[in-house]
C-alpha positions as CSV (number, residue, x, y, z in Angstrom):
1,M,58.5,180.9,227.3
2,Q,57.9,180.0,223.7
3,G,56.4,176.7,224.8
4,T,54.1,178.5,227.2
5,A,53.0,180.9,224.5
6,D,52.3,178.1,222.1
7,R,50.0,176.4,224.7
8,V,47.9,179.5,225.5
9,P,45.7,179.4,222.3
10,A,45.1,175.7,222.8
11,A,44.0,176.3,226.4
12,S,41.7,179.2,225.5
13,A,40.2,177.1,222.6
14,G,39.2,174.2,224.9
15,P,35.9,175.6,226.2
16,G,35.1,177.4,222.9
17,W,31.9,175.4,222.5
18,L,30.5,177.3,225.5
19,R,30.1,180.3,223.1
20,Y,27.3,178.4,221.4
21,W,25.6,177.3,224.6
22,P,22.3,179.0,223.7
23,L,22.1,176.9,220.5
24,V,23.0,173.7,222.4
25,L,20.3,174.5,225.0
26,L,17.8,175.2,222.3
27,G,18.6,172.0,220.5
28,A,18.3,170.0,223.7
29,A,14.9,171.5,224.3
30,V,13.5,171.4,220.8
31,L,14.8,168.2,219.2
32,P,13.4,165.7,221.8
33,G,10.1,167.5,221.8
34,A,10.0,167.4,218.0
35,A,10.8,163.7,218.0
36,V,8.0,163.0,220.6
37,F,5.6,165.1,218.5
38,L,6.4,163.3,215.3
39,V,6.1,159.9,216.9
40,G,2.8,160.9,218.5
41,R,1.4,162.1,215.2
42,W,2.6,158.9,213.5
43,A,1.0,156.8,216.3
44,E,-2.3,158.6,215.7
45,A,-2.4,157.4,212.1
46,P,-5.4,155.1,211.5
47,A,-3.3,152.2,210.4
48,V,-1.1,152.4,213.5
49,Q,-4.1,152.7,215.7
50,A,-5.6,149.6,214.1
51,W,-2.3,147.8,214.5
52,R,-2.1,148.7,218.1
53,T,-5.7,147.7,218.8
54,V,-5.3,144.3,217.1
55,A,-2.0,143.5,218.9
56,L,-3.5,144.5,222.2
57,A,-6.7,142.5,221.6
58,V,-4.8,139.3,220.6
59,F,-2.6,139.6,223.7
60,L,-5.4,140.3,226.1
61,Q,-7.5,137.6,224.6
62,A,-4.8,135.0,225.2
63,V,-3.4,136.1,228.5
64,P,-6.2,134.7,230.7
65,F,-5.8,131.3,229.1
66,M,-2.0,131.4,229.3
67,L,-2.4,132.1,233.0
68,L,-4.7,129.1,233.3
69,G,-2.2,126.9,231.4
70,T,0.8,128.0,233.3
71,A,-1.1,127.5,236.6
72,L,-2.1,124.0,235.5
73,S,1.4,123.3,234.5
74,G,2.8,124.4,237.9
75,A,0.1,122.4,239.7
76,I,0.9,119.2,237.7
77,N,4.5,119.6,238.4
78,A,4.1,120.2,242.1
79,F,1.1,118.3,243.2
80,V,0.4,115.4,240.8
81,P,2.5,112.3,241.2
82,A,4.1,110.9,238.0
83,S,2.4,107.6,238.7
84,V,-1.0,109.1,237.9
85,F,-0.2,109.5,234.3
86,T,1.1,106.0,233.9
87,R,-2.1,104.7,235.4
88,L,-4.4,106.8,233.3
89,L,-2.8,106.4,229.9
90,P,-2.3,103.1,228.1
91,K,1.2,101.7,228.3
92,R,1.4,101.3,224.5
93,A,2.2,104.7,223.0
94,A,0.0,104.1,219.9
95,L,-3.0,103.7,222.2
96,A,-2.0,106.5,224.5
97,V,-2.2,109.0,221.6
98,P,-5.9,108.9,220.9
99,V,-6.7,108.7,224.6
100,A,-4.7,111.9,225.3
101,G,-6.4,113.5,222.3
102,V,-9.9,112.8,223.8
103,A,-8.6,114.0,227.2
104,G,-8.3,117.5,225.6
105,V,-11.9,118.1,226.5
106,V,-10.9,118.7,230.1
107,L,-8.8,121.9,229.5
108,P,-11.2,124.9,229.0
109,G,-8.6,127.1,227.4
110,C,-7.0,128.1,224.1
111,E,-3.8,127.1,222.5
112,C,-1.8,129.3,224.8
113,A,-2.8,127.2,227.8
114,S,-2.1,123.8,226.1
115,V,1.6,124.4,225.4
116,P,2.9,124.7,229.0
117,V,0.6,121.9,230.1
118,A,2.0,119.6,227.3
119,N,5.5,120.6,228.3
120,S,4.8,119.7,232.0
121,L,3.3,116.3,230.9
122,I,6.4,115.4,229.0
123,G,8.5,116.3,232.0
124,R,6.4,114.0,234.1
125,G,7.1,111.0,231.9
126,V,4.2,111.1,229.4
127,E,5.1,110.0,225.9
128,P,5.7,113.1,223.8
129,A,3.4,111.9,221.1
130,A,0.5,111.7,223.6
131,A,1.4,115.1,225.0
132,F,1.3,116.6,221.5
133,A,-2.1,115.0,220.7
134,F,-3.4,116.6,223.9
135,L,-1.7,119.9,222.9
136,L,-3.6,120.0,219.6
137,S,-6.9,118.7,220.7
138,A,-7.4,120.7,223.9
139,P,-7.9,124.1,222.3
140,A,-10.3,122.7,219.6
141,V,-12.6,120.2,221.4
142,N,-13.1,121.6,224.9
143,P,-16.8,122.4,225.8
144,I,-16.3,126.2,225.6
145,V,-15.1,126.1,222.0
146,L,-17.8,123.7,220.9
147,T,-20.5,125.8,222.6
148,A,-19.1,128.9,220.9
149,T,-19.2,127.1,217.6
150,A,-22.8,126.1,218.1
151,V,-23.7,129.7,218.9
152,A,-21.8,131.1,216.0
153,F,-23.5,128.7,213.6
154,P,-27.1,128.4,214.9
155,G,-29.1,125.6,213.3
156,Q,-26.0,123.9,211.9
157,P,-25.1,121.1,214.3
158,M,-23.1,119.4,211.6
159,M,-20.6,122.2,211.7
160,V,-20.0,121.5,215.4
161,L,-19.7,117.8,214.7
162,A,-17.4,118.3,211.8
163,R,-15.1,120.5,213.9
164,L,-15.0,118.0,216.7
165,L,-14.2,115.0,214.5
166,A,-11.7,116.8,212.3
167,S,-9.8,118.2,215.3
168,L,-9.7,114.8,217.1
169,I,-8.5,113.1,213.9
170,V,-5.8,115.6,213.3
171,A,-4.6,115.4,216.9
172,A,-4.4,111.6,216.7
173,L,-2.7,111.5,213.3
174,M,0.0,114.0,214.4
175,G,0.6,112.0,217.6
176,W,1.1,108.8,215.5
177,L,3.2,110.8,213.0
178,W,5.5,111.8,215.8
179,L,5.8,108.2,216.9
180,W,6.7,107.2,213.4
181,R,9.0,110.0,212.2
182,G,9.7,112.2,215.2
183,K,13.3,112.5,216.4
184,A,14.5,113.2,219.9
185,E,17.0,115.9,218.8
186,W,14.1,118.0,217.4
187,L,12.6,118.2,220.9
188,R,14.2,120.2,223.6
189,P,11.6,120.6,226.4
190,A,12.4,122.7,229.5
191,V,14.2,120.8,232.1
192,R,12.5,122.5,235.0
193,H,9.6,120.1,235.3
194,T,11.1,117.4,237.4
195,G,8.2,116.8,239.8
196,H,8.1,117.3,243.6
197,H,11.3,117.0,245.5
198,H,11.1,115.5,248.9
199,G,11.5,118.0,251.8
200,Q,10.6,121.0,249.7
201,S,7.3,123.0,249.9
202,R,4.9,122.0,247.2
203,W,3.5,125.6,247.1
204,A,7.0,127.0,246.7
205,E,7.5,124.6,243.8
206,F,4.1,125.6,242.3
207,R,5.0,129.4,242.5
208,S,8.4,128.8,241.0
209,G,7.0,126.8,238.1
210,F,4.2,129.2,237.5
211,Q,6.5,132.2,237.4
212,H,9.0,130.4,235.1
213,D,6.4,129.3,232.6
214,F,4.4,132.6,232.5
215,L,7.4,134.8,232.0
216,H,8.9,132.5,229.5
217,A,5.7,132.0,227.4
218,G,4.6,135.7,227.8
219,G,7.5,137.0,225.7
220,F,6.8,134.7,222.8
221,L,3.1,135.5,223.0
222,V,3.9,139.2,222.5
223,V,5.9,138.3,219.4
224,G,3.0,136.3,218.0
225,A,0.5,139.1,218.8
226,L,2.6,141.7,217.0
227,A,3.1,139.5,213.9
228,A,-0.7,138.9,213.8
229,A,-1.5,142.6,214.1
230,T,1.0,143.4,211.3
231,F,-0.8,141.1,208.9
232,N,-4.3,142.4,209.9
233,V,-3.5,146.0,209.0
234,S,-1.4,145.2,205.9
235,V,-3.7,143.0,203.8
236,P,-6.6,144.8,202.1
237,P,-10.1,143.4,202.1
238,S,-10.0,143.0,198.4
239,V,-7.7,140.1,198.8
240,L,-10.3,138.2,200.7
241,D,-12.9,138.8,197.9
242,A,-10.4,137.5,195.3
243,F,-10.1,134.1,197.0
244,A,-13.7,133.7,198.2
245,G,-15.0,132.8,194.8
246,S,-12.6,129.9,194.2
247,A,-13.6,126.5,195.6
248,W,-10.0,125.2,195.4
249,L,-8.2,128.3,196.7
250,S,-10.6,129.3,199.4
251,V,-9.6,126.3,201.7
252,P,-5.8,126.8,201.8
253,F,-6.4,130.6,201.9
254,L,-8.5,130.5,205.0
255,A,-6.1,128.0,206.5
256,G,-3.3,130.5,206.0
257,L,-5.5,133.3,207.3
258,A,-6.1,131.3,210.5
259,V,-2.4,131.0,211.0
260,L,-1.8,134.7,210.5
261,L,-4.8,136.2,212.4
262,A,-4.0,134.1,215.5
263,V,-7.6,134.4,216.9
264,C,-8.2,132.7,220.2
265,S,-10.0,129.4,219.8
266,E,-12.9,130.6,221.9
267,A,-13.6,133.4,219.4
268,D,-12.5,132.0,216.0
269,A,-16.0,130.5,215.3
270,F,-17.5,134.0,215.2
271,V,-14.8,135.1,212.8
272,A,-15.4,132.1,210.6
273,A,-19.2,132.7,210.7
274,S,-18.6,136.3,209.5
275,L,-16.7,135.0,206.4
276,T,-20.0,134.5,204.6
277,G,-18.4,134.6,201.1
278,F,-16.5,131.4,201.7
279,S,-17.8,127.8,201.5
280,P,-18.6,125.9,204.7
281,V,-15.6,123.6,204.1
282,A,-13.3,126.6,203.9
283,R,-14.7,128.0,207.2
284,L,-14.4,124.6,208.8
285,T,-10.7,124.6,207.8
286,F,-10.3,128.0,209.4
287,M,-11.6,126.7,212.7
288,V,-9.6,123.5,212.6
289,V,-6.2,125.0,211.6
290,G,-6.3,128.1,213.8
291,P,-6.2,126.4,217.3
292,M,-3.4,124.1,216.1
293,V,-1.2,126.4,214.1
294,D,-1.1,130.1,214.4
295,L,1.7,132.7,214.9
296,K,1.5,133.0,218.6
297,L,1.3,129.2,219.0
298,I,4.3,128.7,216.8
299,A,6.2,131.3,218.8
300,L,5.2,129.5,222.1
301,Q,6.2,126.1,220.7
302,A,9.6,127.5,219.6
303,G,10.3,129.0,223.0
304,T,9.2,125.9,224.8
305,F,10.3,122.9,222.7
306,G,12.8,124.5,220.3
307,R,12.7,126.1,216.9
308,A,13.6,122.8,215.1
309,F,10.5,121.2,216.6
310,A,8.1,124.1,216.0
311,V,9.0,124.5,212.3
312,R,8.5,120.8,211.5
313,F,5.6,120.1,213.7
314,S,3.6,123.3,212.7
315,A,4.1,122.7,209.0
316,A,3.0,119.0,209.2
317,T,0.1,119.9,211.4
318,A,-1.2,122.6,209.0
319,L,-1.0,120.1,206.1
320,V,-2.8,117.3,208.0
321,A,-5.4,119.8,209.3
322,I,-6.2,121.1,205.8
323,V,-6.6,117.6,204.3
324,C,-8.8,116.3,207.2
325,S,-11.0,119.4,207.2
326,A,-11.5,119.1,203.4
327,V,-12.4,115.4,203.8
328,I,-14.6,115.7,206.9
329,G,-16.2,118.9,205.6
330,G,-16.9,117.3,202.2
331,V,-18.7,114.4,203.8
332,L,-20.7,116.2,206.5
333,L,-21.2,119.7,205.1
């Protein structure tokens, strides 16, 4: 009986929290609502609205061209025989690099489109150095970009020529640099691109490749867009004014700005034209560096070829692009 008596208080104490059920119910109703209200107020802050707008703009700006690139990548994988590339490109890798760079004029897209296409080319047997030359040149020398540059800089045909020459030279130099110093362990391309398999539907292979590339690249594009938006809203305009007056600092500053802003290559000429406080050489550097090295492109390269490749290749490309822009701009502008 004593044992039973000892257990009675414990049994009666078990559901004791039910005595506070009105408070529990009130908390369940108020706390989530308060959290939603505070998050909503925070989201309406001007800085957050600007961040959200820029991130969405960068993403939406790049998505159509990423769709184009992944569609081309899937089409190359499913429909184009590997022998086509061996016939079109010179057998010597050193000669294939500039030819692939000039071939960049056929892809009317931005850097988001060039990454999956370059990956597909490597998978079809194209020399990586040539594929990388194509990757760098395509966003910068295609007709849409050059036309946009001419419209953004009316009456300045030398700016268009300087952008074309500087971009082609950088693409070729980086391809040759990969031939000279590149290492296979830095490059880990996706193994999906193996070409058409006999007996399988080419359209099924196209759909599979397109879906794989788009979903894979889309996640890294989001990361790059969020990073670019964060920079846009965190750097005050006074910083731009501080660097605009320096002939030596304005070039590397606009190069870094191009990396961080991650503006699509079809629109970056209009951004460069608006930076009227900077020298023509600095604005040329902005247009040459941006399509080759920016946050979303680095993220896409890291997801496609591996982080070891993206870090080394992006750093080297930025340096070569700055030097070439300064030299070409100094001569032509």
